[in-house]
C-alpha positions as CSV (number, residue, x, y, z in Angstrom):
1,M,55.3,-37.6,-55.1
2,S,53.4,-39.7,-52.3
3,A,54.8,-42.9,-51.4
4,Q,53.1,-46.1,-52.6
5,A,51.1,-48.2,-50.1
6,P,52.7,-51.6,-49.6
7,P,50.8,-54.4,-51.3
8,A,48.2,-56.1,-49.5
9,I,49.2,-59.6,-47.8
10,V,46.6,-62.3,-49.2
11,P,46.8,-66.1,-48.3
12,I,48.4,-68.5,-50.8
13,R,46.2,-70.2,-53.2
14,H,47.2,-74.1,-52.8
15,L,44.1,-76.3,-52.0
16,G,42.8,-78.3,-54.9
17,R,40.0,-80.5,-54.6
18,F,41.6,-83.9,-53.8
19,R,43.8,-81.9,-51.1
20,L,40.4,-80.5,-49.9
21,V,38.9,-84.1,-49.6
22,A,42.2,-85.0,-47.7
23,V,41.5,-82.1,-45.3
24,G,37.8,-83.1,-45.1
25,I,38.5,-86.8,-43.9
26,T,41.3,-85.8,-42.0
27,S,39.0,-83.2,-40.0
28,V,35.8,-85.8,-39.7
29,I,37.7,-88.9,-38.9
30,G,38.9,-88.1,-35.2
31,G,38.8,-89.6,-32.1
32,G,35.2,-90.3,-32.1
33,I,35.2,-93.3,-34.2
34,F,37.4,-95.0,-31.8
35,I,35.0,-94.5,-29.0
36,M,31.6,-94.0,-30.4
37,P,30.8,-98.0,-31.4
38,A,30.8,-98.5,-27.8
39,E,28.6,-95.3,-26.8
40,V,26.1,-96.3,-29.6
41,A,25.9,-99.9,-28.8
42,E,25.1,-99.1,-25.2
43,L,22.0,-97.0,-26.5
44,V,20.5,-98.9,-29.4
45,G,22.7,-102.2,-29.4
46,P,23.1,-103.8,-33.0
47,A,20.5,-101.0,-34.2
48,G,23.6,-98.8,-34.1
49,I,24.0,-99.6,-37.8
50,F,20.8,-97.9,-38.8
51,A,21.8,-95.0,-36.6
52,Y,24.7,-94.4,-38.5
53,V,22.7,-94.4,-41.8
54,V,20.4,-91.8,-40.2
55,A,23.4,-89.5,-39.1
56,G,25.0,-90.0,-42.4
57,L,22.1,-88.6,-44.1
58,V,21.5,-85.7,-41.8
59,A,25.3,-84.8,-42.2
60,L,24.7,-85.4,-46.2
61,G,21.7,-82.7,-46.0
62,V,23.9,-80.3,-44.1
63,G,26.9,-81.0,-46.6
64,L,24.1,-80.0,-49.8
65,A,23.3,-77.0,-48.1
66,L,27.0,-75.8,-47.7
67,A,27.8,-77.0,-51.3
68,S,25.2,-74.8,-52.4
69,L,26.5,-72.1,-50.4
70,A,30.0,-72.5,-51.2
71,S,29.4,-72.3,-54.8
72,R,28.4,-68.8,-54.6
73,Y,31.2,-67.5,-52.8
74,E,35.1,-67.3,-53.2
75,T,36.0,-65.5,-50.0
76,S,37.0,-66.8,-46.8
77,G,34.7,-67.5,-43.8
78,G,32.5,-70.4,-44.4
79,P,29.2,-70.8,-42.3
80,Y,30.1,-67.5,-40.8
81,L,30.3,-65.8,-44.2
82,Y,26.9,-67.4,-45.6
83,V,24.9,-66.4,-42.5
84,H,26.1,-63.0,-42.2
85,R,25.2,-62.4,-45.9
86,A,21.6,-64.1,-45.4
87,F,20.5,-62.6,-42.1
88,G,22.9,-59.8,-41.3
89,E,26.0,-58.7,-39.2
90,F,24.5,-60.0,-36.0
91,A,23.3,-63.5,-36.9
92,G,26.8,-63.9,-38.9
93,F,28.9,-63.2,-35.8
94,Q,26.9,-65.6,-33.6
95,V,27.5,-68.3,-36.1
96,G,31.3,-67.6,-36.3
97,W,31.4,-67.2,-32.7
98,L,30.0,-70.6,-32.2
99,F,31.9,-72.1,-34.9
100,C,35.0,-70.8,-33.1
101,L,34.1,-72.3,-30.0
102,A,33.2,-75.6,-31.4
103,R,36.6,-75.5,-33.3
104,L,38.4,-74.7,-29.7
105,T,36.7,-77.1,-27.9
106,A,37.2,-79.7,-30.6
107,M,40.9,-79.3,-30.3
108,A,40.9,-79.3,-26.9
109,S,39.2,-82.6,-26.6
110,L,41.1,-84.1,-29.4
111,V,44.5,-83.1,-27.6
112,N,43.1,-84.7,-24.4
113,G,42.0,-87.7,-26.1
114,F,45.7,-87.8,-27.5
115,A,47.0,-87.9,-24.2
116,R,44.8,-90.4,-23.1
117,Y,45.2,-93.0,-25.8
118,L,49.1,-92.8,-25.4
119,G,48.4,-93.0,-21.7
120,A,47.5,-96.9,-22.5
121,L,50.8,-97.3,-24.2
122,L,53.3,-95.5,-22.0
123,P,52.6,-95.8,-18.0
124,W,54.3,-92.6,-17.3
125,A,51.9,-90.8,-19.4
126,A,48.8,-91.8,-17.1
127,D,50.0,-89.7,-14.4
128,P,48.7,-85.9,-14.3
129,A,52.0,-84.3,-14.9
130,G,52.9,-86.9,-17.6
131,R,49.4,-86.2,-19.3
132,A,49.9,-82.6,-19.0
133,A,53.1,-82.8,-20.9
134,L,51.7,-85.1,-23.7
135,I,48.9,-82.3,-24.1
136,A,51.5,-79.6,-24.2
137,A,53.7,-81.6,-26.6
138,C,50.9,-82.3,-29.2
139,S,49.5,-79.0,-28.8
140,A,53.0,-77.3,-29.5
141,L,53.2,-79.4,-32.8
142,I,50.1,-78.8,-34.2
143,I,50.7,-74.8,-33.4
144,T,53.9,-74.8,-35.0
145,I,52.8,-76.8,-38.4
146,N,49.7,-74.1,-38.4
147,L,52.2,-71.4,-38.2
148,I,54.7,-72.3,-40.8
149,G,51.7,-72.1,-43.7
150,I,49.1,-73.9,-45.6
151,R,51.4,-75.7,-47.7
152,Q,52.8,-77.6,-44.5
153,T,49.4,-78.0,-43.1
154,S,48.0,-79.7,-46.3
155,G,50.7,-81.9,-46.4
156,A,50.6,-82.9,-43.0
157,T,46.7,-83.6,-43.1
158,N,47.5,-85.6,-46.2
159,L,49.8,-87.9,-44.0
160,F,47.3,-87.8,-41.2
161,A,44.6,-88.9,-43.4
162,I,46.8,-92.1,-45.0
163,A,47.7,-92.9,-41.1
164,K,44.1,-93.0,-40.0
165,V,42.0,-94.2,-43.0
166,L,44.3,-97.1,-43.7
167,P,44.1,-98.9,-40.7
168,L,40.5,-98.3,-40.3
169,V,39.8,-99.9,-43.8
170,M,42.2,-102.8,-43.2
171,L,40.1,-103.5,-39.8
172,G,37.2,-103.0,-41.6
173,V,37.9,-105.4,-44.2
174,G,39.9,-108.0,-41.9
175,G,37.3,-108.1,-39.5
176,L,34.6,-109.4,-42.0
177,F,36.1,-112.6,-41.4
178,F,35.3,-112.6,-37.7
179,L,31.9,-111.7,-37.5
180,Q,29.4,-113.7,-35.2
181,A,25.9,-113.7,-36.5
182,E,24.3,-113.8,-33.2
183,S,25.8,-110.3,-32.3
184,F,23.4,-108.7,-35.1
185,T,20.2,-110.1,-33.0
186,P,17.8,-107.3,-32.9
187,V,16.8,-105.8,-29.3
188,P,14.2,-103.5,-28.4
189,V,15.0,-99.8,-28.6
190,A,13.4,-96.7,-27.1
191,P,12.9,-94.0,-29.5
192,M,14.6,-91.3,-27.6
193,S,17.6,-93.5,-27.1
194,F,17.9,-94.0,-30.9
195,L,17.8,-90.2,-31.4
196,R,20.4,-89.5,-28.7
197,A,22.6,-92.4,-30.6
198,V,22.1,-90.1,-33.8
199,L,23.0,-86.9,-31.9
200,L,26.3,-88.5,-30.7
201,L,27.1,-89.6,-34.1
202,I,26.6,-86.0,-35.6
203,F,29.7,-85.1,-33.5
204,V,31.6,-88.1,-35.1
205,F,30.5,-86.8,-38.3
206,S,31.1,-83.0,-38.0
207,G,34.2,-81.4,-39.3
208,F,33.0,-81.5,-43.3
209,E,32.2,-77.8,-42.5
210,I,35.8,-76.9,-42.2
211,L,36.3,-77.2,-46.0
212,T,34.3,-73.9,-46.9
213,V,36.5,-71.7,-44.5
214,P,39.5,-71.4,-46.4
215,A,38.2,-70.3,-49.5
216,E,40.8,-68.0,-50.3
217,E,43.4,-70.6,-50.0
218,S,41.6,-72.9,-52.7
219,L,42.4,-73.0,-56.2
220,Q,39.1,-72.8,-57.5
221,P,36.7,-72.6,-54.5
222,R,33.4,-72.7,-56.3
223,R,34.2,-75.5,-58.2
224,D,36.2,-77.5,-55.9
225,M,34.5,-77.3,-52.3
226,P,31.2,-78.6,-53.4
227,F,32.6,-81.7,-54.6
228,A,34.9,-82.0,-51.8
229,L,32.0,-81.7,-49.2
230,I,30.1,-84.5,-51.0
231,A,32.9,-86.9,-51.5
232,T,34.1,-86.3,-47.9
233,I,30.5,-87.3,-46.4
234,L,30.2,-90.2,-48.5
235,T,33.7,-91.3,-47.9
236,V,33.2,-91.1,-44.1
237,C,30.0,-93.0,-44.2
238,A,31.1,-95.7,-46.0
239,I,34.0,-96.0,-43.5
240,Y,31.9,-95.7,-40.3
241,L,29.4,-98.3,-41.4
242,L,32.0,-100.7,-42.5
243,V,33.9,-100.3,-38.9
244,H,30.8,-100.4,-36.8
245,T,29.7,-103.4,-38.7
246,V,32.9,-105.1,-37.9
247,A,32.8,-103.8,-34.2
248,T,29.3,-105.0,-33.4
249,G,29.8,-108.5,-35.0
250,M,33.3,-109.2,-33.3
251,L,32.8,-108.0,-29.9
252,P,30.0,-109.4,-27.8
253,G,30.7,-107.0,-25.0
254,L,30.9,-103.8,-27.3
255,A,28.6,-101.6,-25.4
256,S,31.0,-101.9,-22.1
257,D,34.5,-101.8,-24.3
258,Q,36.3,-98.6,-23.4
259,A,38.6,-99.0,-26.8
260,P,36.5,-101.0,-29.1
261,L,38.6,-100.7,-32.0
262,A,41.8,-101.7,-30.0
263,T,40.1,-104.8,-28.8
264,A,39.0,-105.7,-32.2
265,A,42.5,-105.3,-33.7
266,G,43.6,-107.2,-30.5
267,I,41.7,-110.4,-31.9
268,M,42.8,-110.2,-35.4
269,A,46.5,-109.6,-34.7
270,G,47.3,-110.0,-31.0
271,S,48.7,-107.5,-28.6
272,S,50.9,-105.8,-31.3
273,G,47.5,-105.0,-33.2
274,R,45.9,-103.7,-30.0
275,Y,49.0,-101.3,-29.5
276,A,49.2,-100.3,-33.1
277,M,45.2,-99.4,-33.3
278,T,46.0,-97.4,-30.0
279,A,48.9,-95.6,-31.7
280,V,46.6,-95.0,-34.9
281,A,43.8,-93.4,-32.5
282,A,46.7,-91.1,-31.1
283,T,47.6,-90.0,-34.5
284,S,44.0,-89.5,-35.7
285,M,43.3,-87.3,-32.8
286,A,46.4,-85.2,-33.6
287,G,45.5,-84.9,-37.2
288,C,41.8,-83.7,-36.4
289,A,43.0,-81.2,-33.6
290,L,45.4,-79.8,-36.5
291,I,42.2,-79.3,-38.6
292,S,40.4,-77.8,-35.8
293,L,42.8,-75.1,-35.2
294,V,43.1,-74.2,-39.1
295,G,39.2,-73.8,-39.1
296,G,39.2,-71.5,-36.0
297,T,42.2,-69.3,-36.9
298,R,41.0,-68.9,-40.3
299,L,37.4,-67.8,-39.4
300,M,39.0,-65.4,-37.0
301,Y,40.8,-64.0,-40.3
302,A,37.7,-63.6,-41.9
303,M,35.7,-62.0,-39.0
304,S,38.7,-59.6,-38.3
305,S,38.7,-58.5,-42.1
306,A,34.8,-57.5,-41.5
307,R,36.2,-55.7,-38.6
308,Q,34.0,-57.7,-36.1
309,I,37.0,-58.7,-34.0
310,P,40.0,-56.8,-33.5
311,R,42.1,-56.6,-36.7
312,W,45.1,-57.5,-34.8
313,M,43.7,-60.9,-33.9
314,G,43.2,-62.2,-37.4
315,S,46.1,-60.4,-39.2
316,L,48.5,-62.3,-41.4
317,H,52.2,-62.9,-40.7
318,A,54.1,-60.9,-43.4
319,A,56.2,-64.1,-44.4
320,W,54.1,-67.0,-43.4
321,R,50.8,-65.3,-44.6
322,T,48.9,-67.1,-41.8
323,P,47.2,-65.8,-39.0
324,V,49.8,-66.2,-36.4
325,R,48.1,-64.4,-33.5
326,A,44.9,-66.1,-33.7
327,T,46.8,-69.5,-33.9
328,L,48.7,-68.6,-30.8
329,L,45.7,-67.6,-28.9
330,M,43.3,-70.2,-29.9
331,G,46.2,-72.8,-29.4
332,V,47.2,-71.7,-25.8
333,I,43.5,-71.4,-24.7
334,G,42.9,-75.1,-26.2
335,T,45.9,-76.4,-24.5
336,A,44.6,-75.0,-21.0
337,L,41.2,-76.5,-21.5
338,A,42.6,-79.8,-22.7
339,I,44.7,-80.0,-19.3
340,A,41.9,-78.9,-17.0
341,S,38.8,-80.3,-18.6
342,A,37.5,-83.9,-19.3
343,Y,37.1,-85.2,-22.9
344,N,33.5,-85.8,-22.6
345,T,32.6,-82.4,-21.6
346,L,34.5,-80.5,-24.4
347,A,33.0,-83.0,-27.1
348,A,29.5,-82.2,-25.8
349,I,29.9,-78.5,-26.1
350,S,31.4,-78.8,-29.5
351,S,28.7,-81.3,-30.6
352,G,26.0,-78.5,-29.4
353,T,27.4,-75.4,-31.1
354,R,28.1,-77.2,-34.1
355,L,24.4,-78.4,-34.5
356,L,23.3,-74.7,-34.3
357,V,25.9,-73.6,-36.9
358,Y,24.2,-76.2,-39.3
359,L,21.0,-75.4,-38.6
360,A,22.0,-71.5,-39.4
361,C,23.3,-72.6,-42.8
362,C,20.4,-74.7,-43.8
363,L,18.2,-71.6,-42.9
364,A,20.5,-69.6,-44.9
365,C,20.3,-72.0,-47.7
366,L,16.5,-71.6,-47.8
367,R,16.9,-67.8,-47.7
368,E,19.4,-67.8,-50.5
369,S,17.4,-70.2,-52.8
370,R,14.8,-67.4,-53.0
371,G,17.2,-65.0,-54.8
372,A,19.2,-63.3,-52.2
373,W,22.4,-64.4,-53.7
374,S,24.8,-61.6,-54.0
375,E,27.1,-63.5,-56.5
376,E,26.6,-65.6,-59.8
377,P,26.2,-69.1,-59.2
378,G,29.3,-71.5,-59.6
379,P,29.7,-74.6,-61.6
380,G,29.2,-76.9,-58.4
381,S,25.5,-75.5,-57.6
382,A,23.5,-77.3,-60.3
383,A,23.0,-80.5,-57.8
384,T,22.0,-78.3,-54.9
385,A,19.8,-75.7,-56.6
386,G,16.0,-75.2,-57.1
387,A,13.1,-76.9,-55.3
388,G,14.8,-80.1,-54.5
389,G,17.7,-78.4,-52.9
390,R,15.1,-76.3,-50.7
391,I,13.3,-79.3,-49.8
392,M,16.5,-80.9,-48.5
393,A,17.4,-77.9,-46.5
394,A,14.4,-77.9,-44.8
395,L,14.0,-81.5,-44.0
396,T,17.5,-81.3,-42.5
397,A,16.4,-78.2,-40.4
398,V,13.6,-80.2,-39.2
399,A,16.2,-83.2,-38.4
400,I,18.4,-80.8,-36.5
401,V,15.7,-79.5,-34.4
402,A,15.0,-83.0,-33.4
403,L,18.3,-83.9,-32.4
404,L,18.4,-80.9,-30.4
405,C,15.6,-82.3,-28.3
406,A,18.1,-85.3,-27.3
407,L,20.6,-82.9,-25.5
408,R,21.0,-83.0,-21.9
409,R,20.3,-80.2,-19.5
410,D,24.3,-79.6,-18.9
411,E,24.6,-79.4,-22.7
412,I,22.0,-77.1,-23.3
413,I,23.3,-74.6,-20.4
414,G,26.7,-74.9,-22.2
415,G,25.2,-73.9,-25.6
416,V,22.8,-70.9,-24.3
417,S,26.2,-70.1,-22.4
418,G,28.3,-69.8,-25.5
419,I,25.5,-67.7,-27.3
420,A,25.4,-65.2,-24.5
421,L,29.2,-64.8,-24.3
422,G,29.1,-64.3,-27.8
423,T,26.3,-61.6,-27.5
424,V,28.1,-59.8,-24.8
425,L,31.3,-59.5,-26.9
426,Y,29.2,-58.6,-30.1
427,S,27.9,-55.9,-28.0
428,G,31.2,-54.7,-26.5
429,M,32.7,-54.5,-30.1
430,W,29.7,-52.4,-31.4
431,L,29.6,-50.1,-28.3
432,S,33.5,-49.4,-28.8
433,A,33.3,-48.7,-32.4
434,G,30.2,-46.3,-31.6
435,A,32.4,-44.7,-29.0
436,R,35.3,-44.1,-31.3
437,R,33.3,-42.8,-34.0
438,G,31.8,-40.3,-31.4
439,R,35.2,-39.3,-30.3
440,A,36.3,-38.5,-33.8
441,V,33.1,-36.6,-34.6
442,E,33.8,-34.6,-31.5
443,A,37.3,-33.9,-32.3
444,A,36.1,-32.6,-35.9
445,G,33.9,-30.1,-34.0
446,G,30.9,-32.0,-35.1
447,T,28.1,-33.4,-32.6
448,T,27.4,-36.9,-31.8
449,Q,23.8,-36.4,-32.0
């Protein structure tokens, strides 16, 4: 009598639609909203409000494409899975690689920003050694939470979401009483400057795609994920518009302010408000870094299941049922990048790679809309199916190409380097697999021809 094989270890289904929305909001609202109002104001002045609207529309177009794709699948992988099914293994691998790179650099930049914000409160944290210690401590916390399991991760994200959203809403509503009408006087705006502003805001809006990755940890992914995607984007867009409008109306020197929301909070509540908003910014970055790590490691799990990377890299822990090795690998590399690199450099790489992932997803949606589905549509697909969905995906793809034209040379080089590195890794894995097959055939007395 042969021994029975041990049961397969599978993820725990624990994420409902409102937990998914909390994860999405926590992932999207990171450190960018605390910095970006000044960057946008420097480029386009008061027209930054319209840049937020345009960026929100582009994000909504991507979200609708992802919602259509998410309604078809119940397996983990997100953009990697969708592009893999639409265009084949190599295209899927590249998207998976770019997604991991985007989440890794996002985590590194956010942990870096965490230490930078706390440096305004703790003098010792401004020193290189103190900064490195804060980065290591923040990374250790989010790695530990991610290792323990999806229940602890989702619970932490709920707390992080409340800790960042409530102060932003309070600042936005309270700031309406401090607006100065002259701050909204229109100024001439160069088209390329406006395009650049929208490009930067896409980085602030990005992160919602993380919702499509842990499908195997969602209660009803084909129903809940489309809802969570659209709800997340609309909620974030409303908060961003409110906050940027208040920052524009309260701060005449917004374009040159290094901490605009902290300055606005200081106007409303004095030094205690300024310090409190600085603490909120640090907490926000830590929460977003946690979600970045969740997304990257769950994608590594999906890629390892597809045998595109070594199985051990994405294997699940027997007790925690989380990808422990992937978490440690990404966490350690992200910590090293955060200590060694600048926030802006890491954020630029993350932004460029995400745009490429979004473009691939829009193209996958167009291909799948022509009847290439491998699974029946779920209940969340009605709003994104048909000619309207195809038109939206096509328009969004065109908008993404236009935004890519606003990338600077070093950002283009970073994106191309990421694609090249992914190609080398993919080729190495393919050749290694071929060599193993050849050796197995030869050992069996066959031929490799």
